[in-house]
C-alpha positions as CSV (number, residue, x, y, z in Angstrom):
1,M,164.6,28.0,-14.5
2,D,167.7,28.2,-16.5
3,A,168.2,28.4,-20.2
4,N,171.3,28.5,-22.4
5,V,172.2,29.1,-26.0
6,I,175.4,28.1,-27.6
7,W,176.6,29.8,-30.8
8,Q,177.2,27.3,-33.7
9,Q,178.0,29.6,-36.7
10,G,176.4,32.6,-38.4
11,L,173.1,33.1,-36.7
12,H,172.6,29.5,-35.7
13,F,172.5,28.5,-32.0
14,T,171.6,25.5,-30.0
15,G,169.3,26.2,-27.0
16,T,169.1,24.0,-23.9
17,A,167.3,24.1,-20.6
18,A,167.3,22.0,-17.4
19,S,165.3,19.3,-19.1
20,G,168.4,18.6,-21.3
21,F,166.6,18.8,-24.6
22,E,168.1,20.8,-27.4
23,V,166.3,23.2,-29.8
24,P,167.9,24.6,-32.9
25,L,167.6,28.4,-33.2
26,A,168.3,30.4,-36.3
27,S,167.4,33.5,-38.2
28,E,165.8,34.2,-41.6
29,A,168.2,33.5,-44.5
30,E,168.8,37.2,-44.9
31,P,171.0,38.8,-43.9
32,S,173.2,36.0,-42.5
33,G,170.9,33.3,-41.2
34,A,170.5,29.8,-42.6
35,E,166.9,29.1,-41.8
36,D,167.9,25.8,-40.1
37,G,166.1,26.3,-36.8
38,F,163.3,28.0,-34.9
39,R,163.3,31.7,-34.7
40,P,163.1,32.9,-31.1
41,L,159.7,34.5,-31.4
42,E,158.4,31.3,-33.0
43,L,159.3,29.5,-29.9
44,M,157.4,32.1,-27.8
45,A,154.3,31.2,-29.9
46,V,154.9,27.5,-29.6
47,S,155.5,27.9,-25.9
48,L,152.1,29.7,-25.5
49,A,150.3,27.1,-27.5
50,G,152.0,24.2,-25.7
51,C,151.4,25.7,-22.2
52,T,147.7,26.3,-22.7
53,A,147.2,23.0,-24.6
54,M,148.6,20.9,-21.8
55,D,146.3,22.7,-19.3
56,V,143.2,22.4,-21.4
57,I,143.6,18.7,-22.4
58,S,144.4,17.8,-18.8
59,I,141.3,19.5,-17.5
60,L,139.1,18.1,-20.3
61,K,140.3,14.6,-19.4
62,K,139.5,15.2,-15.7
63,K,136.0,16.3,-16.8
64,Q,135.7,12.9,-18.5
65,Q,135.3,14.4,-22.0
66,V,135.9,12.0,-24.8
67,V,138.6,13.8,-26.9
68,T,139.9,12.0,-30.0
69,A,142.0,14.8,-31.4
70,F,143.2,18.2,-30.0
71,E,145.1,21.1,-31.5
72,V,145.9,24.6,-30.3
73,K,147.0,27.1,-32.9
74,V,148.6,30.5,-32.1
75,Q,148.5,33.1,-34.8
76,A,150.6,36.0,-33.6
77,D,150.8,39.3,-35.4
78,Q,154.1,41.2,-35.3
79,A,154.8,44.9,-35.5
80,Q,156.4,46.0,-38.7
81,E,159.1,48.1,-37.0
82,F,161.9,46.8,-34.8
83,P,161.8,45.2,-32.3
84,K,158.9,43.6,-34.2
85,V,157.1,42.5,-31.0
86,F,153.8,40.6,-31.0
87,N,150.9,43.1,-31.1
88,H,148.1,40.6,-31.1
89,A,147.7,36.9,-30.8
90,L,144.8,34.6,-31.6
91,I,144.7,31.3,-29.8
92,T,142.3,28.7,-31.4
93,Y,141.5,25.5,-29.5
94,R,140.3,22.7,-31.9
95,V,138.7,19.8,-30.0
96,T,137.5,16.7,-31.8
97,G,135.6,14.0,-29.9
98,H,132.3,12.6,-29.0
99,K,129.7,14.9,-27.5
100,V,132.3,17.3,-26.1
101,D,130.5,19.6,-23.7
102,E,131.0,23.3,-24.6
103,Q,130.8,24.4,-21.0
104,A,133.5,21.9,-20.0
105,L,135.7,23.3,-22.8
106,R,135.0,26.9,-21.9
107,R,135.9,26.2,-18.2
108,S,139.1,24.4,-19.2
109,I,140.1,27.4,-21.3
110,E,139.2,29.7,-18.5
111,L,141.3,27.9,-15.9
112,S,144.2,27.8,-18.3
113,A,143.8,31.6,-19.0
114,T,143.3,32.7,-15.5
115,K,145.1,30.2,-13.2
116,Y,147.4,27.7,-14.7
117,C,149.3,28.8,-17.9
118,P,152.3,31.0,-17.0
119,A,153.1,31.7,-20.7
120,Q,149.5,33.1,-21.2
121,A,149.6,35.1,-18.0
122,M,153.0,36.7,-18.9
123,L,152.2,37.4,-22.6
124,G,148.7,38.5,-21.8
125,K,150.1,41.4,-19.7
126,V,151.7,42.9,-22.8
127,V,149.9,41.4,-25.8
128,P,146.1,41.4,-26.5
129,L,145.1,37.7,-26.6
130,E,142.0,36.5,-28.4
131,L,140.8,33.0,-27.4
132,R,138.5,31.0,-29.8
133,Y,137.4,27.4,-29.8
134,E,136.0,25.0,-32.3
135,I,134.3,21.7,-31.3
136,Y,134.2,18.9,-33.8
137,E,132.3,15.6,-33.6
138,G,134.3,12.7,-34.9
139,E,137.1,10.1,-34.6
140,N,140.1,12.3,-35.6
141,A,141.2,15.5,-37.1
142,E,140.6,14.2,-40.6
143,K,137.2,12.6,-40.1
144,H,135.1,15.1,-38.2
145,A,132.3,17.6,-38.5
146,L,132.2,21.1,-37.0
147,V,129.4,21.4,-34.4
148,K,130.2,24.6,-32.4
149,T,132.5,27.6,-32.4
150,G,132.8,30.3,-29.8
151,I,134.9,33.0,-28.3
152,Y,136.2,32.9,-24.7
153,T,136.4,36.3,-23.1
154,P,137.5,36.3,-19.5
155,A,135.5,38.5,-17.1
156,I,138.7,39.7,-15.5
157,M,142.1,39.4,-17.2
158,P,144.9,38.0,-14.9
159,S,147.0,40.7,-13.3
């Protein structure tokens, strides 16, 4: 996999990869950024969320779960000192649907965490990851009721 960034001005870059899509990259306004693009570590968090989300929704669909809305949130804590690495990340899976089976969701999260998601496998080697889930009954993310919450803890972390 290849990636490339091209400097535009100040601390603004345009990132590309083999897919051909472009992503604006920038820094905070201070000291010389313009806040007109993603910060690189934000993209790591988005990458983690996107990678595991694609796995989990795909597996839930294969398990014939009726999902009407799905969201994965990553809340990553950063160290205060440079290089300000992630020192903990909470991944929350929010699944809305009709009678979504908790065991099907747990298994989907497990497969993503231990087998399919390369972003989770890589980051999990250096950052403690906490995985939680919320199951809602309803039509969409606005019209739903929380029915179950839980924590997924893998028996063995991927190596």
